[in-house]
N, C-alpha and C positions, 0 to 999 in steps of 0.2 A: 818622887814620884812611886805609884804602888805595881809591880809588876805583872802584869795582865796575864791570868792564869791562862796555860794552855785547854785545849780541847781533848777528851777523850773520844775517839771515833771508832765504829764498829763496822770492821772492816768485813764482809764476805768473802767466801772463797768458792772452789768449784767443788761439785760433791763427789766428785774422781778428777778422773783421767781424761779430761776433756778440752778443749782451748775456753779460757776466760773469758775471752772475745764473744763469746757465743753467750754465753749467762751474765755476764755481770755490763753493768752502764757503764759511762764515761765518769762519772763522778769519782766510782770506783779507785778509780786509774789516777785522776787529778790527786785524792788523796794520798795515795800512797809516794807517788812523785815527791807528794813534799813533806812528807814525816820520815823521822829515820829513827823513831823510838815506838820501839814496841813491846808488849805482852802476847804470848803464844804459849801455846802445850807445846809444841818439836821445834825448837831453832831452826833446824835442817829442812823440816817440809814446809816452813815458812820463807827460809830464804827460796824455795825451788817455787814458790807461789809468785813474790815481789818480783824476782828474776824475769818468771813470765809473764806478768804484764808492763813490767818496764824494765826493759831489756839491759840501760845504759846505768841505768841506779847504779853510784857505788855501794860496793859489798860490804866495803872494809869498814863506812863509816856509819854503817847499822849498829843498834842498840839492843840487844832481847834481851826480857826477863821472863823468867820458865812460867805458868801457873797450871795444874795438874789436879787433880781428886789428892794426891799427896801430900799438896803446898798446906801450910799450915796460915789458919786465919791470920794472923798477926804479922805475916811476911805482906798482905797484899796491900796495906796504905803505903809501902815504902816503893811499891812499884808505880806508883802515880808521881814521886818525884821531879821528875820533870816537865811536867804540869806544872808544879808551883814555879819554876824555873821558865817558864812558859815556852814549854817545847808542847807542841801537839803530838799525843800518843795513839796509837794504831792497835786494839784488842781483833788478833788475828785467829779466829776457830781451825782445827784440824780439816773442817768440812764443814759449809752449811755459813750459817750464821751465826754471830759470836752472840753468847747469852743465853741461847735457845735448849736446854740439854746442854749445858756448856756449861765448865768452870768459868768462862770469863763472865759468869751473872754476879761473881764475887768482888770484880774490879769494880763494874758501874755501881754497883749498891754502898761501896766505898767513894768512888765520884761523886756519887749523890749529897751523900752523908760531908764533903767536902768544898763544897759549892763548885765542883767542875765539871762545866759543861758536856753534856754525851749527844752523841751526835751518830744516829744509825743512820745507817747507808745498805743502800737495794741492794738485797741479793736472793739468791736460791736458798731456799727453806725447805727439807724435804715434808718435815713435816705439815706443813703450810700446802707447799703443794700435790702433797700427797692426800690430802683433806678437800683441795679443788676439785681433782681427779675423780674420786671416790663416790660421788652421788651423795652423800650423809648429808645428817644435819651440819649445817655450816656455823649457826645461831649455839650450837650446844655440843663441845667437845672438850673432852680433858687425855692428855699426855700421858701417860702413867709410866712411862722410861720403860725399865727392863722387868720382865713376870720371876716370880719366885722360879730357883734352879732343879730344886728339889721338887719330884712329879707330882707327890700328893698338894703339896703347898701349893705349884702352878695349876693343879686341877682344880682348887679352891678359889683360885685367885681369878682363873677364867669366868669362872661360874658365876663371881660375886661383879665380875663387870659387864657380863650379859644380862645377870638380872638389873643392874644397877641404869644400863641403857633400855631395856624396857621399860622401868618406873620413870625415869629421868627424860626420854627422847634424846640421851646423849651419845653421841657418835666415842667410842671405845681406842685410843690408838696405844700402841707402844711398842716395843722394839723386841730386836734378839741380837745378840752376840753371833755373827754373819754364819761362823759355821754351826751353829746351832737353829737354823733359820725352818730346816727341813721337819728338823723333832720337832720343832713350835707347830708348824702347819699340822701333821699329823694327831699332837695334842689336840690342835682344833678342829679338826675333824672329827676326834672321836668325842670332845667335853661336849661341845655346843650343838644346841637344838641345829635342824635338821632346817630350816625355814630364816632360822638368822641368818644376816646377809654378811662377807668378808670380805673388806677391798684388802689387796694386796699389794703395795707401789712397791717395786725394785728398779733398782739402776736409775733413780730419778734423773735424769737430762743427759743419761752416756747414751752411745748408739744402741745396748742391750735392754733399753729402760723397756719395763713388764710392767704393767699396769689392769687390774681385773677387777671388778666385780659383782659378787653373786654367791647364791645360798651357800649354805655349807653343804648343803646334798645334791646339788654341780658341783660343787669343790673335789667330793669324795672321787667324783670321777675324772678330775683333769692332773695331767699329772705335768708336774711344773718344776725345774730344780733352783731351789732359790742357795744354797751351796756355795758360803764366801761371798755373795751379792749382799750390797745393802737395802738392808727390806724393813718396810713401815707395816705392821698390818692394822687393819683397824674394822672393829667391828659396825653393827648397828643391828640393833633386835627391835 
């Protein structure tokens, strides 16, 4: 009798230091209760997350494989070996939903190639939640990841995204390394047209959450400190 393959569960986690029971449904807890094999970015943070939602789960019995931006793609298929032995495997991101702006997408790709069922679970996605709260076009938007670090290249990219937004009526999302958020805001207010709208969504789901949409002309008059705070920037021309 052929052994039934295990499933690949995409397990969302919190976006910061907040209670998982405030943002995660019961289905996530049930999945973690029965899964012992995980693919994660950092073992320490993954163990902490698992313990926070299922405190009685045996930690010594857990198995972890690491994936990050330095992982060789040739290593990924072997990470799914527990599935071929009949075990379910969970993918946990450092924050939010696996596979969205996250190296877990490579694991999902391999799962499909190998006929392994992929099960996405509900949880907080900063990208989607920022779009929900922005008031911008939710039927046509693009996530652009990080913009260039070089000032000239970044200026050119901001102009390009503004033009693309205007021509396509497309909301443009991007992020920055948290300690450079304030510099990004300075660049945006210096480069974008005054009537272009900017949404800043910061610390989503946390007690310090800040979400505001207004024109660049008004952003020039607003004082907000985004330093070291997870932030999404969205522009709509």
